[in-house]
gemmi code that builds the backbone of each chain (N, CA, C; Angstrom):
import gemmi

chains = {
    "A": [
        ("MET", (-17.443, -12.048, -48.094), (-16.219, -12.406, -48.825), (-15.254, -13.110, -47.878)),
        ("GLY", (-14.727, -14.227, -48.279), (-13.849, -14.999, -47.409), (-12.489, -14.348, -47.282)),
        ("GLU", (-11.736, -14.798, -46.315), (-10.405, -14.234, -46.088), (-9.473, -14.526, -47.262)),
        ("GLU", (-9.696, -15.679, -47.905), (-8.812, -16.019, -49.021), (-8.856, -14.964, -50.123)),
        ("ALA", (-10.061, -14.461, -50.369), (-10.199, -13.439, -51.414), (-9.382, -12.202, -51.042)),
        ("VAL", (-9.421, -11.835, -49.789), (-8.687, -10.660, -49.336), (-7.188, -10.888, -49.467)),
        ("MET", (-6.734, -12.086, -49.180), (-5.308, -12.390, -49.224), (-4.731, -12.249, -50.624)),
        ("SER", (-5.577, -12.386, -51.644), (-5.023, -12.396, -52.989), (-5.024, -11.020, -53.634)),
        ("GLU", (-5.373, -9.995, -52.886), (-5.425, -8.671, -53.475), (-4.040, -8.161, -53.847)),
        ("PHE", (-4.031, -7.200, -54.758), (-2.781, -6.604, -55.207), (-2.912, -5.088, -55.048)),
        ("LYS", (-1.901, -4.482, -54.440), (-1.975, -3.048, -54.155), (-0.976, -2.253, -54.999)),
        ("HIS", (-1.414, -1.075, -55.364), (-0.568, -0.096, -56.056), (-0.526, 1.134, -55.158)),
        ("LEU", (0.636, 1.346, -54.534), (0.790, 2.424, -53.558), (1.710, 3.501, -54.122)),
        ("VAL", (1.258, 4.727, -54.038), (2.050, 5.857, -54.536), (2.114, 6.900, -53.423)),
        ("ILE", (3.327, 7.275, -53.067), (3.421, 8.425, -52.154), (4.144, 9.545, -52.882)),
        ("VAL", (3.712, 10.757, -52.600), (4.044, 11.872, -53.470), (4.350, 13.136, -52.685)),
        ("LYS", (5.294, 13.877, -53.224), (5.443, 15.287, -52.862), (5.161, 16.084, -54.133)),
        ("PHE", (4.160, 16.941, -54.063), (3.817, 17.733, -55.245), (4.732, 18.948, -55.374)),
        ("LYS", (4.874, 19.395, -56.614), (5.610, 20.636, -56.864), (4.855, 21.813, -56.277)),
        ("GLU", (5.581, 22.814, -55.900), (4.930, 24.035, -55.434), (4.077, 24.629, -56.553)),
        ("GLY", (2.915, 25.145, -56.171), (2.048, 25.794, -57.151), (1.064, 24.851, -57.811)),
        ("VAL", (1.273, 23.549, -57.616), (0.341, 22.587, -58.216), (-0.992, 22.644, -57.468)),
        ("VAL", (-2.079, 22.645, -58.220), (-3.411, 22.593, -57.610), (-3.746, 21.120, -57.367)),
        ("VAL", (-3.464, 20.695, -56.150), (-3.566, 19.269, -55.826), (-4.995, 18.761, -56.032)),
        ("GLU", (-5.973, 19.608, -55.738), (-7.372, 19.199, -55.912), (-7.641, 18.750, -57.361)),
        ("ASP", (-7.042, 19.467, -58.313), (-7.265, 19.107, -59.716), (-6.658, 17.745, -60.033)),
        ("ILE", (-5.474, 17.502, -59.476), (-4.817, 16.212, -59.702), (-5.676, 15.087, -59.123)),
        ("ILE", (-6.192, 15.339, -57.938), (-6.984, 14.296, -57.277), (-8.291, 14.058, -58.025)),
        ("LYS", (-8.873, 15.125, -58.536), (-10.076, 14.952, -59.366), (-9.762, 14.086, -60.584)),
        ("GLY", (-8.610, 14.329, -61.175), (-8.204, 13.526, -62.325), (-8.033, 12.065, -61.952)),
        ("MET", (-7.511, 11.848, -60.762), (-7.296, 10.474, -60.310), (-8.632, 9.789, -60.022)),
        ("GLU", (-9.550, 10.541, -59.456), (-10.879, 9.977, -59.188), (-11.572, 9.595, -60.492)),
        ("LYS", (-11.413, 10.471, -61.480), (-12.005, 10.176, -62.793), (-11.358, 8.913, -63.383)),
        ("LEU", (-10.053, 8.847, -63.256), (-9.307, 7.698, -63.774), (-9.812, 6.383, -63.179)),
        ("VAL", (-9.893, 6.321, -61.866), (-10.288, 5.051, -61.249), (-11.756, 4.720, -61.537)),
        ("SER", (-12.550, 5.765, -61.775), (-13.953, 5.479, -62.096), (-14.079, 4.900, -63.493)),
        ("GLU", (-13.078, 5.203, -64.339), (-13.133, 4.736, -65.734), (-12.554, 3.341, -65.934)),
        ("ILE", (-11.793, 2.887, -64.957), (-11.101, 1.603, -65.148), (-11.662, 0.594, -64.153)),
        ("ASP", (-12.437, -0.353, -64.694), (-13.178, -1.271, -63.834), (-12.295, -2.136, -62.946)),
        ("VAL", (-11.099, -2.475, -63.404), (-10.273, -3.390, -62.600), (-9.748, -2.746, -61.323)),
        ("VAL", (-9.863, -1.424, -61.202), (-9.521, -0.787, -59.927), (-10.651, -1.106, -58.955)),
        ("LYS", (-10.354, -1.998, -58.027), (-11.402, -2.505, -57.129), (-11.756, -1.469, -56.065)),
        ("SER", (-10.737, -0.832, -55.522), (-11.012, 0.264, -54.594), (-9.867, 1.263, -54.661)),
        ("PHE", (-10.163, 2.477, -54.251), (-9.176, 3.554, -54.289), (-9.374, 4.425, -53.068)),
        ("GLU", (-8.315, 4.642, -52.345), (-8.388, 5.556, -51.210), (-7.107, 6.374, -51.162)),
        ("TRP", (-7.204, 7.534, -50.555), (-6.035, 8.388, -50.472), (-6.121, 9.241, -49.215)),
        ("GLY", (-5.002, 9.811, -48.861), (-4.981, 10.670, -47.695), (-3.816, 11.632, -47.748)),
        ("GLN", (-3.955, 12.675, -46.942), (-2.888, 13.665, -46.827), (-2.452, 13.738, -45.371)),
        ("ASP", (-1.143, 13.610, -45.175), (-0.586, 13.677, -43.823), (-0.443, 15.140, -43.434)),
        ("VAL", (-1.209, 15.544, -42.443), (-1.101, 16.942, -42.015), (-0.576, 17.079, -40.589)),
        ("GLU", (-0.481, 15.950, -39.894), (-0.082, 16.034, -38.492), (1.163, 15.220, -38.165)),
        ("GLY", (1.617, 14.397, -39.101), (2.756, 13.520, -38.840), (4.044, 14.310, -38.654)),
        ("GLN", (5.088, 13.587, -38.298), (6.375, 14.246, -38.080), (7.065, 14.496, -39.416)),
        ("GLU", (7.322, 15.763, -39.685), (7.904, 16.175, -40.954), (9.169, 15.366, -41.278)),
        ("MET", (10.007, 15.153, -40.284), (11.271, 14.443, -40.509), (11.024, 13.031, -41.041)),
        ("LEU", (9.995, 12.389, -40.514), (9.717, 11.003, -40.904), (8.934, 10.914, -42.209)),
        ("ARG", (8.441, 12.056, -42.652), (7.710, 12.073, -43.919), (8.643, 12.284, -45.093)),
        ("GLN", (9.819, 12.830, -44.827), (10.807, 13.122, -45.876), (10.200, 13.978, -46.991)),
        ("GLY", (9.303, 14.867, -46.625), (8.737, 15.781, -47.607), (7.497, 15.263, -48.310)),
        ("PHE", (7.265, 13.954, -48.207), (6.076, 13.394, -48.843), (4.829, 13.842, -48.080)),
        ("THR", (3.746, 14.068, -48.812), (2.533, 14.568, -48.158), (1.301, 13.711, -48.432)),
        ("HIS", (1.255, 13.077, -49.594), (0.044, 12.361, -49.989), (0.338, 10.887, -50.260)),
        ("ALA", (-0.626, 10.060, -49.903), (-0.549, 8.632, -50.226), (-1.794, 8.257, -51.013)),
        ("PHE", (-1.584, 7.501, -52.066), (-2.681, 7.018, -52.908), (-2.584, 5.499, -52.985)),
        ("LEU", (-3.687, 4.851, -52.738), (-3.656, 3.391, -52.647), (-4.791, 2.802, -53.470)),
        ("MET", (-4.392, 2.037, -54.475), (-5.401, 1.348, -55.295), (-5.312, -0.138, -55.029)),
        ("THR", (-6.468, -0.774, -55.053), (-6.522, -2.214, -54.824), (-7.098, -2.907, -56.050)),
        ("PHE", (-6.442, -3.986, -56.411), (-6.878, -4.805, -57.542), (-7.122, -6.231, -57.057)),
        ("ASN", (-7.941, -6.959, -57.769), (-8.166, -8.350, -57.372), (-6.932, -9.209, -57.584)),
        ("LYS", (-6.182, -8.902, -58.630), (-4.987, -9.708, -58.916), (-3.988, -8.847, -59.667)),
        ("LYS", (-2.733, -9.273, -59.627), (-1.694, -8.407, -60.175), (-1.830, -8.188, -61.678)),
        ("GLU", (-2.408, -9.184, -62.380), (-2.602, -9.008, -63.824), (-3.533, -7.823, -64.113)),
        ("ASP", (-4.515, -7.610, -63.246), (-5.417, -6.466, -63.437), (-4.628, -5.162, -63.423)),
        ("TYR", (-3.594, -5.142, -62.575), (-2.766, -3.935, -62.512), (-1.796, -3.865, -63.695)),
        ("TYR", (-0.953, -4.905, -63.815), (0.129, -4.829, -64.811), (-0.383, -4.879, -66.248)),
        ("THR", (-1.447, -5.635, -66.479), (-1.905, -5.810, -67.846), (-2.967, -4.779, -68.217)),
        ("THR", (-3.982, -4.664, -67.369), (-5.123, -3.824, -67.752), (-4.926, -2.356, -67.375)),
        ("PHE", (-4.529, -2.108, -66.134), (-4.468, -0.723, -65.647), (-3.323, 0.065, -66.278)),
        ("VAL", (-2.122, -0.515, -66.201), (-0.928, 0.228, -66.630), (-1.008, 0.637, -68.096)),
        ("THR", (-1.617, -0.218, -68.898), (-1.652, 0.047, -70.342), (-2.936, 0.757, -70.795)),
        ("HIS", (-3.821, 1.027, -69.852), (-5.111, 1.643, -70.208), (-4.885, 3.075, -70.728)),
        ("PRO", (-5.537, 3.437, -71.830), (-5.327, 4.790, -72.389), (-5.572, 5.910, -71.369)),
        ("SER", (-6.583, 5.751, -70.519), (-6.850, 6.795, -69.515), (-5.684, 6.913, -68.539)),
        ("HIS", (-5.077, 5.792, -68.218), (-3.927, 5.820, -67.310), (-2.731, 6.480, -67.967)),
        ("LEU", (-2.506, 6.126, -69.217), (-1.363, 6.700, -69.928), (-1.516, 8.218, -70.031)),
        ("GLU", (-2.738, 8.650, -70.297), (-2.997, 10.081, -70.425), (-2.796, 10.788, -69.078)),
        ("PHE", (-3.353, 10.171, -68.028), (-3.250, 10.800, -66.722), (-1.809, 10.814, -66.221)),
        ("SER", (-1.056, 9.782, -66.567), (0.323, 9.677, -66.075), (1.165, 10.884, -66.475)),
        ("SER", (0.928, 11.398, -67.670), (1.760, 12.527, -68.089), (1.399, 13.784, -67.300)),
        ("THR", (0.116, 13.975, -67.025), (-0.321, 15.087, -66.170), (0.288, 14.945, -64.782)),
        ("PHE", (0.184, 13.728, -64.269), (0.640, 13.463, -62.908), (2.153, 13.680, -62.791)),
        ("SER", (2.878, 13.141, -63.756), (4.341, 13.242, -63.715), (4.798, 14.699, -63.686)),
        ("ALA", (4.061, 15.538, -64.408), (4.452, 16.945, -64.475), (4.216, 17.670, -63.157)),
        ("ALA", (3.395, 17.074, -62.287), (2.991, 17.756, -61.054), (3.835, 17.366, -59.848)),
        ("ILE", (4.644, 16.329, -60.000), (5.309, 15.799, -58.805), (6.771, 16.185, -58.704)),
        ("ASP", (7.137, 16.417, -57.462), (8.508, 16.762, -57.136), (9.268, 15.503, -56.709)),
        ("ASN", (8.572, 14.590, -56.051), (9.185, 13.333, -55.624), (8.088, 12.286, -55.499)),
        ("ILE", (8.479, 11.039, -55.776), (7.485, 9.963, -55.769), (8.149, 8.649, -55.392)),
        ("VAL", (7.425, 7.842, -54.644), (7.800, 6.442, -54.446), (6.576, 5.615, -54.792)),
        ("LEU", (6.832, 4.558, -55.520), (5.784, 3.705, -56.046), (6.074, 2.286, -55.616)),
        ("LEU", (5.151, 1.651, -54.962), (5.332, 0.256, -54.548), (4.115, -0.553, -55.004)),
        ("ASP", (4.387, -1.691, -55.616), (3.324, -2.581, -56.100), (3.532, -3.938, -55.468)),
        ("PHE", (2.517, -4.434, -54.795), (2.757, -5.671, -54.033), (1.469, -6.423, -53.754)),
        ("PRO", (1.577, -7.756, -53.692), (0.451, -8.544, -53.202), (0.320, -8.307, -51.705)),
        ("THR", (-0.896, -8.192, -51.246), (-1.141, -7.860, -49.849), (-1.229, -9.105, -48.980)),
        ("LEU", (-0.580, -9.034, -47.846), (-0.791, -10.036, -46.815), (-1.552, -9.364, -45.691)),
        ("LEU", (-2.750, -9.843, -45.490), (-3.610, -9.246, -44.474), (-3.463, -10.056, -43.194)),
        ("VAL", (-2.746, -9.467, -42.227), (-2.428, -10.206, -41.007), (-3.563, -10.102, -40.004)),
        ("LYS", (-4.078, -8.888, -39.871), (-5.159, -8.675, -38.904), (-6.332, -8.102, -39.663)),
        ("PRO", (-7.247, -8.962, -40.089), (-8.366, -8.449, -40.878), (-9.286, -7.603, -40.026)),
        ("SER", (-9.924, -6.622, -40.665), (-10.925, -5.810, -39.976), (-12.012, -6.722, -39.436)),
        ("PRO", (-12.437, -6.467, -38.209), (-13.550, -7.266, -37.715), (-14.795, -6.952, -38.519)),
        ("ALA", (-15.594, -7.958, -38.777), (-16.839, -7.726, -39.511), (-17.738, -6.846, -38.671)),
        ("PRO", (-18.386, -5.858, -39.304), (-19.215, -4.924, -38.542), (-20.378, -5.609, -37.833)),
        ("ALA", (-21.029, -6.515, -38.525), (-22.166, -7.209, -37.911), (-22.193, -8.629, -38.448)),
        ("PRO", (-21.332, -9.461, -37.895), (-21.214, -10.803, -38.466), (-22.529, -11.564, -38.344)),
        ("ALA", (-22.908, -12.174, -39.440), (-24.126, -12.980, -39.414), (-23.850, -14.222, -38.578)),
        ("PRO", (-24.815, -14.627, -37.775), (-24.604, -15.843, -37.005), (-24.476, -17.038, -37.945)),
        ("ALA", (-23.593, -17.935, -37.596), (-23.424, -19.125, -38.430), (-24.736, -19.894, -38.459)),
        ("PRO", (-25.087, -20.385, -39.635), (-26.344, -21.149, -39.698), (-26.257, -22.388, -38.827)),
        ("ALA", (-27.324, -22.674, -38.166), (-27.337, -23.866, -37.324), (-27.232, -25.086, -38.219)),
        ("PRO", (-26.417, -26.048, -37.843), (-26.315, -27.250, -38.674), (-27.665, -27.980, -38.694)),
        ("ALA", (-27.943, -28.515, -39.856), (-29.193, -29.276, -39.960), (-29.119, -30.449, -38.984)),
        ("PRO", (-30.176, -30.658, -38.253), (-30.133, -31.758, -37.288), (-30.024, -33.111, -38.010)),
        ("GLU", (-29.208, -33.948, -37.453), (-29.084, -35.294, -38.017), (-30.445, -35.999, -37.864)),
        ("PRO", (-30.859, -36.672, -38.869), (-32.105, -37.434, -38.684), (-31.920, -38.474, -37.568)),
        ("ALA", (-32.912, -38.579, -36.718), (-32.776, -39.494, -35.591), (-32.860, -40.936, -36.072)),
    ],
    "B": [
        ("MET", (-21.626, -2.154, -43.314), (-21.002, -0.922, -42.798), (-21.300, 0.220, -43.770)),
        ("GLY", (-21.741, 1.326, -43.254), (-22.027, 2.465, -44.116), (-20.745, 3.095, -44.604)),
        ("GLU", (-20.856, 3.895, -45.663), (-19.659, 4.521, -46.208), (-19.042, 5.508, -45.223)),
        ("GLU", (-19.902, 6.144, -44.420), (-19.387, 7.131, -43.481), (-18.388, 6.522, -42.510)),
        ("ALA", (-18.690, 5.327, -42.058), (-17.789, 4.656, -41.123), (-16.423, 4.453, -41.778)),
        ("VAL", (-16.433, 4.067, -43.019), (-15.180, 3.837, -43.727), (-14.418, 5.152, -43.915)),
        ("MET", (-15.140, 6.215, -44.173), (-14.520, 7.505, -44.418), (-13.748, 8.025, -43.211)),
        ("SER", (-14.124, 7.577, -42.020), (-13.507, 8.147, -40.834), (-12.281, 7.363, -40.378)),
        ("GLU", (-11.855, 6.393, -41.158), (-10.688, 5.618, -40.730), (-9.413, 6.460, -40.758)),
        ("PHE", (-8.439, 5.996, -40.004), (-7.150, 6.676, -39.950), (-6.065, 5.639, -40.255)),
        ("LYS", (-5.163, 5.998, -41.157), (-4.143, 5.042, -41.590), (-2.753, 5.462, -41.123)),
        ("HIS", (-1.978, 4.466, -40.804), (-0.561, 4.634, -40.459), (0.220, 3.815, -41.494)),
        ("LEU", (0.891, 4.543, -42.393), (1.590, 3.891, -43.500), (3.088, 4.043, -43.311)),
        ("VAL", (3.791, 2.934, -43.426), (5.246, 2.951, -43.281), (5.840, 2.253, -44.491)),
        ("ILE", (6.741, 2.936, -45.186), (7.478, 2.218, -46.228), (8.949, 2.204, -45.840)),
        ("VAL", (9.587, 1.082, -46.136), (10.866, 0.792, -45.518), (11.861, 0.186, -46.509)),
        ("LYS", (13.115, 0.548, -46.305), (14.228, -0.222, -46.871), (15.004, -0.772, -45.681)),
        ("PHE", (15.096, -2.084, -45.596), (15.810, -2.685, -44.470), (17.321, -2.672, -44.716)),
        ("LYS", (18.059, -2.679, -43.595), (19.511, -2.798, -43.698), (19.886, -4.172, -44.244)),
        ("GLU", (21.021, -4.249, -44.884), (21.500, -5.557, -45.331), (21.743, -6.452, -44.124)),
        ("GLY", (21.409, -7.737, -44.278), (21.669, -8.691, -43.206), (20.532, -8.825, -42.207)),
        ("VAL", (19.568, -7.908, -42.291), (18.423, -7.993, -41.376), (17.535, -9.174, -41.782)),
        ("VAL", (17.108, -9.945, -40.781), (16.170, -11.037, -41.061), (14.758, -10.450, -41.024)),
        ("VAL", (14.287, -10.117, -42.213), (13.023, -9.383, -42.320), (11.870, -10.190, -41.716)),
        ("GLU", (11.927, -11.507, -41.871), (10.856, -12.347, -41.307), (10.702, -12.108, -39.808)),
        ("ASP", (11.823, -11.948, -39.117), (11.747, -11.727, -37.667), (11.085, -10.391, -37.338)),
        ("ILE", (11.421, -9.386, -38.126), (10.821, -8.062, -37.916), (9.309, -8.137, -38.134)),
        ("ILE", (8.942, -8.847, -39.182), (7.511, -8.931, -39.502), (6.764, -9.729, -38.438)),
        ("LYS", (7.408, -10.783, -37.945), (6.792, -11.525, -36.832), (6.576, -10.606, -35.628)),
        ("GLY", (7.559, -9.773, -35.355), (7.429, -8.827, -34.247), (6.278, -7.863, -34.462)),
        ("MET", (6.119, -7.460, -35.716), (5.044, -6.522, -36.022), (3.676, -7.199, -35.901)),
        ("GLU", (3.615, -8.447, -36.334), (2.359, -9.196, -36.205), (1.981, -9.361, -34.733)),
        ("LYS", (2.989, -9.628, -33.921), (2.745, -9.771, -32.482), (2.250, -8.426, -31.917)),
        ("LEU", (2.917, -7.372, -32.336), (2.550, -6.030, -31.874), (1.079, -5.712, -32.165)),
        ("VAL", (0.668, -5.897, -33.406), (-0.712, -5.527, -33.749), (-1.725, -6.454, -33.081)),
        ("SER", (-1.294, -7.690, -32.775), (-2.227, -8.586, -32.089), (-2.400, -8.182, -30.628)),
        ("GLU", (-1.418, -7.448, -30.107), (-1.479, -7.052, -28.695), (-2.209, -5.724, -28.481)),
        ("ILE", (-2.366, -4.955, -29.541), (-2.952, -3.623, -29.383), (-4.304, -3.583, -30.090)),
        ("ASP", (-5.347, -3.549, -29.271), (-6.700, -3.699, -29.799), (-7.108, -2.592, -30.761)),
        ("VAL", (-6.594, -1.379, -30.552), (-7.039, -0.279, -31.418), (-6.552, -0.403, -32.861)),
        ("VAL", (-5.602, -1.307, -33.103), (-5.213, -1.569, -34.491), (-6.338, -2.392, -35.113)),
        ("LYS", (-7.098, -1.730, -35.974), (-8.297, -2.368, -36.506), (-7.957, -3.389, -37.581)),
        ("SER", (-6.991, -3.034, -38.424), (-6.506, -4.020, -39.377), (-5.065, -3.704, -39.721)),
        ("PHE", (-4.356, -4.735, -40.181), (-2.948, -4.589, -40.518), (-2.666, -5.416, -41.758)),
        ("GLU", (-2.061, -4.787, -42.728), (-1.666, -5.543, -43.913), (-0.312, -5.032, -44.378)),
        ("TRP", (0.405, -5.884, -45.080), (1.722, -5.469, -45.546), (2.036, -6.193, -46.850)),
        ("GLY", (3.056, -5.713, -47.520), (3.463, -6.353, -48.750), (4.888, -5.991, -49.107)),
        ("GLN", (5.448, -6.828, -49.967), (6.804, -6.591, -50.462), (6.751, -6.450, -51.971)),
        ("ASP", (7.348, -5.377, -52.456), (7.377, -5.147, -53.897), (8.520, -5.961, -54.486)),
        ("VAL", (8.166, -6.919, -55.320), (9.226, -7.723, -55.926), (9.287, -7.557, -57.443)),
        ("GLU", (8.290, -6.887, -58.000), (8.260, -6.800, -59.467), (8.238, -5.368, -59.971)),
        ("GLY", (8.064, -4.417, -59.073), (7.957, -3.020, -59.503), (9.260, -2.499, -60.087)),
        ("GLN", (9.175, -1.281, -60.580), (10.372, -0.682, -61.176), (11.279, -0.109, -60.085)),
        ("GLU", (12.481, -0.638, -60.052), (13.449, -0.260, -59.015), (13.602, 1.253, -58.919)),
        ("MET", (13.649, 1.920, -60.064), (13.865, 3.369, -60.055), (12.741, 4.095, -59.324)),
        ("LEU", (11.537, 3.595, -59.488), (10.381, 4.262, -58.882), (10.179, 3.869, -57.424)),
        ("ARG", (10.898, 2.838, -57.009), (10.807, 2.410, -55.618), (11.784, 3.176, -54.735)),
        ("GLN", (12.801, 3.749, -55.338), (13.839, 4.485, -54.594), (14.449, 3.623, -53.492)),
        ("GLY", (14.571, 2.339, -53.732), (15.213, 1.449, -52.754), (14.262, 0.865, -51.723)),
        ("PHE", (13.080, 1.440, -51.608), (12.105, 0.910, -50.646), (11.577, -0.434, -51.153)),
        ("THR", (11.333, -1.340, -50.216), (10.882, -2.679, -50.614), (9.580, -3.096, -49.950)),
        ("HIS", (9.334, -2.615, -48.735), (8.180, -3.096, -47.969), (7.243, -1.941, -47.610)),
        ("ALA", (5.962, -2.253, -47.611), (4.950, -1.301, -47.143), (4.141, -1.962, -46.035)),
        ("PHE", (3.915, -1.213, -44.976), (3.119, -1.692, -43.842), (1.999, -0.694, -43.622)),
        ("LEU", (0.796, -1.205, -43.504), (-0.362, -0.320, -43.422), (-1.275, -0.753, -42.285)),
        ("MET", (-1.407, 0.125, -41.313), (-2.318, -0.159, -40.209), (-3.512, 0.778, -40.306)),
        ("THR", (-4.668, 0.256, -39.921), (-5.892, 1.041, -39.954), (-6.458, 1.150, -38.540)),
        ("PHE", (-6.866, 2.366, -38.222), (-7.478, 2.643, -36.921), (-8.864, 3.247, -37.168)),
        ("ASN", (-9.721, 3.119, -36.189), (-11.049, 3.721, -36.340), (-10.983, 5.239, -36.333)),
        ("LYS", (-10.069, 5.782, -35.531), (-9.958, 7.242, -35.466), (-8.536, 7.617, -35.080)),
        ("LYS", (-8.168, 8.860, -35.355), (-6.773, 9.219, -35.190), (-6.324, 9.169, -33.731)),
        ("GLU", (-7.244, 9.387, -32.789), (-6.865, 9.298, -31.377), (-6.386, 7.888, -31.036)),
        ("ASP", (-6.975, 6.877, -31.660), (-6.534, 5.502, -31.398), (-5.062, 5.346, -31.763)),
        ("TYR", (-4.680, 6.035, -32.826), (-3.277, 5.966, -33.242), (-2.391, 6.841, -32.355)),
        ("TYR", (-2.703, 8.143, -32.310), (-1.796, 9.075, -31.617), (-1.786, 8.870, -30.108)),
        ("THR", (-2.910, 8.518, -29.533), (-2.975, 8.413, -28.077), (-2.670, 6.999, -27.594)),
        ("THR", (-3.351, 6.022, -28.159), (-3.241, 4.667, -27.625), (-2.062, 3.893, -28.225)),
        ("PHE", (-1.945, 3.911, -29.542), (-0.944, 3.072, -30.197), (0.476, 3.585, -29.963)),
        ("VAL", (0.682, 4.856, -30.249), (2.042, 5.410, -30.221), (2.679, 5.279, -28.832)),
        ("THR", (1.862, 5.413, -27.807), (2.396, 5.394, -26.441), (2.333, 4.005, -25.791)),
        ("HIS", (1.821, 3.032, -26.503), (1.670, 1.682, -25.926), (3.056, 1.065, -25.654)),
        ("PRO", (3.254, 0.473, -24.483), (4.573, -0.106, -24.159), (5.069, -1.092, -25.217)),
        ("SER", (4.184, -1.900, -25.776), (4.608, -2.861, -26.808), (5.119, -2.127, -28.052)),
        ("HIS", (4.487, -0.993, -28.370), (4.932, -0.216, -29.525), (6.293, 0.419, -29.264)),
        ("LEU", (6.448, 0.959, -28.076), (7.724, 1.591, -27.739), (8.859, 0.576, -27.794)),
        ("GLU", (8.585, -0.628, -27.281), (9.607, -1.683, -27.283), (9.937, -2.110, -28.717)),
        ("PHE", (8.889, -2.295, -29.506), (9.123, -2.743, -30.877), (9.815, -1.668, -31.707)),
        ("SER", (9.512, -0.416, -31.420), (10.087, 0.678, -32.209), (11.605, 0.685, -32.183)),
        ("SER", (12.172, 0.329, -31.044), (13.635, 0.355, -30.982), (14.231, -0.783, -31.819)),
        ("THR", (13.597, -1.955, -31.781), (14.023, -3.067, -32.645), (13.911, -2.670, -34.112)),
        ("PHE", (12.782, -2.062, -34.420), (12.495, -1.711, -35.806), (13.473, -0.649, -36.311)),
        ("SER", (13.696, 0.366, -35.484), (14.594, 1.452, -35.889), (15.994, 0.933, -36.204)),
        ("ALA", (16.436, -0.074, -35.434), (17.784, -0.611, -35.634), (17.902, -1.387, -36.947)),
        ("ALA", (16.755, -1.789, -37.500), (16.770, -2.665, -38.677), (16.640, -1.913, -39.994)),
        ("ILE", (16.326, -0.614, -39.918), (15.983, 0.079, -41.160), (17.089, 1.003, -41.665)),
        ("ASP", (17.163, 0.998, -42.980), (18.129, 1.841, -43.670), (17.458, 3.148, -44.105)),
        ("ASN", (16.195, 3.054, -44.442), (15.442, 4.241, -44.849), (13.961, 4.003, -44.587)),
        ("ILE", (13.272, 5.073, -44.273), (11.859, 4.930, -43.913), (11.103, 6.202, -44.276)),
        ("VAL", (9.874, 6.016, -44.718), (8.936, 7.136, -44.814), (7.675, 6.719, -44.086)),
        ("LEU", (7.149, 7.624, -43.329), (6.012, 7.374, -42.464), (4.944, 8.415, -42.771)),
        ("LEU", (3.771, 7.960, -43.102), (2.667, 8.895, -43.370), (1.453, 8.486, -42.536)),
        ("ASP", (0.853, 9.446, -41.878), (-0.326, 9.199, -41.049), (-1.438, 10.108, -41.546)),
        ("PHE", (-2.563, 9.520, -41.874), (-3.587, 10.356, -42.520), (-4.976, 9.748, -42.385)),
        ("PRO", (-5.978, 10.624, -42.315), (-7.358, 10.140, -42.421), (-7.597, 9.711, -43.856)),
        ("THR", (-8.311, 8.641, -44.012), (-8.524, 8.079, -45.338), (-9.755, 8.650, -46.008)),
        ("LEU", (-9.607, 8.957, -47.270), (-10.759, 9.284, -48.090), (-10.934, 8.139, -49.074)),
        ("LEU", (-12.028, 7.460, -48.916), (-12.285, 6.301, -49.763), (-13.139, 6.753, -50.927)),
        ("VAL", (-12.500, 6.843, -52.098), (-13.196, 7.391, -53.261), (-13.996, 6.319, -53.972)),
        ("LYS", (-13.353, 5.167, -54.133), (-14.033, 4.067, -54.827), (-14.050, 2.896, -53.874)),
        ("PRO", (-15.142, 2.737, -53.150), (-15.175, 1.642, -52.184), (-15.211, 0.301, -52.888)),
        ("SER", (-14.661, -0.699, -52.236), (-14.744, -2.052, -52.767), (-16.200, -2.397, -52.996)),
        ("PRO", (-16.476, -3.016, -54.143), (-17.868, -3.394, -54.376), (-18.292, -4.447, -53.367)),
        ("ALA", (-19.522, -4.357, -52.942), (-20.053, -5.400, -52.072), (-20.048, -6.699, -52.863)),
        ("PRO", (-19.894, -7.815, -52.194), (-19.831, -9.077, -52.910), (-21.048, -9.316, -53.797)),
        ("ALA", (-22.216, -8.870, -53.381), (-23.416, -9.061, -54.205), (-24.146, -7.727, -54.289)),
        ("PRO", (-23.625, -6.800, -55.126), (-24.191, -5.442, -55.148), (-25.601, -5.430, -55.710)),
        ("ALA", (-26.412, -4.588, -55.112), (-27.756, -4.386, -55.662), (-27.615, -3.540, -56.920)),
        ("PRO", (-28.434, -3.784, -57.922), (-28.342, -2.968, -59.141), (-28.671, -1.514, -58.829)),
        ("ALA", (-27.935, -0.621, -59.460), (-28.163, 0.807, -59.225), (-29.531, 1.181, -59.769)),
        ("PRO", (-30.225, 2.058, -59.048), (-31.530, 2.481, -59.571), (-31.334, 3.302, -60.837)),
        ("ALA", (-32.209, 3.130, -61.761), (-32.122, 3.879, -63.013), (-32.331, 5.360, -62.714)),
        ("PRO", (-31.530, 6.238, -63.334), (-31.706, 7.668, -63.081), (-33.072, 8.129, -63.600)),
        ("ALA", (-33.645, 9.056, -62.857), (-34.934, 9.589, -63.300), (-34.718, 10.372, -64.592)),
        ("PRO", (-35.541, 10.146, -65.582), (-35.361, 10.881, -66.848), (-35.619, 12.366, -66.649)),
        ("GLU", (-34.846, 13.163, -67.372), (-35.049, 14.612, -67.321), (-36.408, 14.939, -67.921)),
        ("PRO", (-37.120, 15.809, -67.299), (-38.387, 16.216, -67.937), (-38.106, 16.920, -69.261)),
        ("ALA", (-38.882, 16.598, -70.259), (-38.650, 17.148, -71.611), (-39.011, 18.624, -71.672)),
    ],
}
model = gemmi.Model(1)
for chain_id, residues in chains.items():
    chain = gemmi.Chain(chain_id)
    for i, (resn, *xyz) in enumerate(residues, 1):
        res = gemmi.Residue()
        res.name, res.seqid = resn, gemmi.SeqId(i, " ")
        for name, pos in zip(("N", "CA", "C"), xyz):
            atom = gemmi.Atom()
            atom.name, atom.element = name, gemmi.Element(name[0])
            atom.pos, atom.b_iso = gemmi.Position(*pos), 0.0
            res.add_atom(atom)
        chain.add_residue(res)
    model.add_chain(chain)
structure = gemmi.Structure()
structure.add_model(model)
structure.setup_entities()
């Protein structure tokens, strides 16, 4: 995949502080089910900060990051998808604080390719 | 790259609201220079939310996401790097609000390979 394709991605970032007593595993299972049901979600990754500085986290503990090929996939297809609407109400009930950022990604330092294929040798010019 | 390699990545996520009057382009240039100088930063991408819902953004506008191969690259090499220490003071002076999350990534739905092989048909249950 060329760099141009990567440059045009659109991200949906959610950082969350869950309410006390919420079974976070269940919420995450619901989110995994959600992204598996909606094809326009190109990739989904998440993490929990367990070692960072509490002061700089401002109480937030989890980050969820979805990637779409283009913003229309997010705003048109994902946001209005019945599975998303259903999950949103579950999710909203579980959170104590949330920040949501949606943005086109600028990839400044792309990951190095794990095993870049050698460039094909140019065909020799006929003598 | 196998999925296991992706699973072991470590992310440094920063979301920011800049102070009024800050020339954000200059800050971002500084950050680009920073990540180009520190080899353990495996990839760096950022974005600005210009269309999201203001209420859900809580004033935050920019997200910066760095990826490392492992958390030691972040906590040991990156955090203590002289270029990082120097940039941190510039950055701190420019921000009005910040949330910082550092976490190992769990990649639930990996990006599809550009030319995925068809999934093998599941073996039928014996009758």
